[in-house]
C-alpha positions, 0 to 999 in steps of 0.5 A: 481422188479415186475416179473408180470409185468416185471418192474424193478428198471431200470424204476424208478418213479422219485425219482429225477426230471428226472424220470416219476413223473417228466411229468406234463401231460400238452400235450406240447409234442404232436405236437413236437412227430413225430408218434403222428402226424402220427398216431394221438393216445395219446399212441404214443405220449411221454405223453402216452408213459409216462403214459404206463411206470407208469402203467408198474411200478405200476404193472397194466399192463404187458410188453408185449402187449400195452406197447411194441407196443407203446414203440417200435413205438417211434423214440427215436428222442428226439423232445418232450425234446425241448418243455417240460416245466418241462425238463422230460428227455424222451430219458433216460426214453425210453432206461430204458423202453426198457431195461426193456421190453427186460429183461421180454419180449424179443426182436424180432430176426431181432433186435438182428440179426442186432446188431450182424451183424452190431455193431462190431467184426468179423461177422461185418467185414464179413456182411460189406464186403458183403454189400459193394460187393452188393453196388458195383455190383449194386444189392442194387440199383437193390433191391431198387424197390422191395416191403416191408422191403427187397426193403427198406433194399435194397434202404438204402444200395443203399443210402450209395454209396458215396454221390452227383456228386459235382464239384472238387475243384481248390484251398485252403487256409492255416489255422493258428490254430492246435488242436488235435482230435481222430475220432470215427471210429464207426460201420456203419460209419466204415463199409459203410461210409469209404468215410465219414472218409477220407472226414472228415479227410481231411476237419479237417486237411485243418482247421489245425487240427491233429488226434491222433489215438485211437486204441481199440475204437469200436461202441458207443453203441447207437444201443444197448441202443435204443433197450433195451440192456443196458449192451452191451451199458455200456460195449462198453461205458467204451471200448471207454472211455478207448481207447480215454483216451489213445489217449491223443487227445484234441477232440473227433470228431464224424461224425454221429450225433447219435454216438456224442449224445450217447457219451454225455449220457455216465455219465448217462450210467455209474452213478452207478460207481462214477469213471466211471461217472467222466471219462465219463463226461471228454469224454462227455465234449471233444465230437464234431460233426466235423462240429463245429470244422470246423465252429469254425476254420473260414477257407475259401476255395479257391474252388468255388462250385456252389450248392443249397444244402437242409440241414436236421438236424439229430434229435441227432445233434438238440436235443442231441448235441445242434449243429443243425447249425454247418453243416450250419455254415461250409458249408456257408464257401464254396464260391458259395454254397447256404444252405437251411434249410428244412421246416421240418429240426426239424422233424425226417426222420424216420431213427432212427437207426434200426427203418426203418427196424423195423417198415418201413410202419411208418417210411415211413409215418414220411418220406413223409412230407420231401420227398415232400419238396425235391421234390419241392425245386429243390435242387442240393442235399440233405445234413445231418450228421447222417448214418441212416438219409442219408439212409433213406432219400436216400432210400425214394428219390429212392423209389420215383424215385426223382433223388436227391442225399444225402452227408454227409456235410464232402463230400461236404466240401471235395470237396472244401478244400484240404490238410493241413495248419500250426499250433498254439494252442492246446486243453486240453487233455481228461486226464487219469484215472483208477476207 
């Protein structure tokens, strides 16, 4: 550990192929990076940030200043990983860099406050009750036109209201498939998107899946990991592994792409304990986005919805879960629905967890091209499967005075499916185990 710079073994220089030394500095990542596209600054590209990480580890720059500034500007979308010929796992390096930075340079009071209020415990129950009150009374919608960060925050809250005003379903079709799943309730999803959980359960039931309860689960830890609070993220990961093992479910289902991608990373988070790493691997292998299960069930509803939808793929569904097409495949099962992928569907919207509130101006610039695509597309609604994306795109549309609703795919699917169908097959269990 280098107390002069703030570098530690958390951010290591590639003893294995996963570290900083794996980067060959070819620059193929630059066109894929949303912040480089907007700012045209080398240090705001993956290659530039890796160079800064190397300088930190080598003791040539401090953790404050340029290092913190450019690392904080990263969205963590991981688009660079898809084009990297050397297989650099930039998302993992970013989390380690932020953990080092926070350890030595601290973190912003705003990020600490948001984590405390949003990610679980008694405080969160009070915060989410207050946020739902502001949403229900129309105060969030009224505040969306305020300037600056406050207006962005109100607009994002208003965007969490139940999504598109869609036609009601008129019929159902039975399923011949039965598998067990446990649903991640999460923190933001459980606090502000309860309707999405209800819709998810209805759709999975209609497709023949049966839910197992997983008491004791909590926040997935993604917000902590992205903000440099690695110890907190690992504590939450262990808690969730315990809870979902006890459930005995075949699948761990998520309807938040960011949560699913985080849970796929649990083996890396817990790598220092071989026993926990093995348990995390089992959980990661059983983690699926809900749309994957729906698409694979091939249960076509009888209800017809005449809708033209724009689909935007959350970054973590693309680069974390590798299931970018699953929501489109699921939505295409609905008669009458036309789903079109936005041209920028593989580009970050600028939400990125807490990013839109911590870097509102840059997040707005990243979002701008996507809003223009929606403006020119004449869509009935936009659909995307991550709470941060729903809030970011919904807030941007509201502040641009574009009257296009944003809905989670589960909300659209729930309008076409009705309750359940009969049984048949079981998935493998996660399996118990204690370190």
